[in-house]
C-alpha angles and dihedrals in degrees: 000000000000122000123193110227128191124189114180093227090057115082094219142024118270129212114223122193114220135169119263114279091021116163133223087259090055089053093049090048091051090051092045091237124150108233090216091063100050144051115220121209118191113196089347094306124110108249140198125233094255095058112121113231126222128208094253096050121119114212127199118191114201119193115229110238125196133174144137 
């Protein structure tokens, strides 16, 4: 299945091919992203790593920024 992924630092959306019943964690693994460093929104709702993705989902990955 194809998932549309948007990361604000990317200039465009990216399609990622995953197996059926893939989870948010599977997507992060495929993109080599540490789940501790990002917030994942699926269809504009914050999601946990175990959420199963569907082919029509839109995913936004937001890097966590800290500083002082």
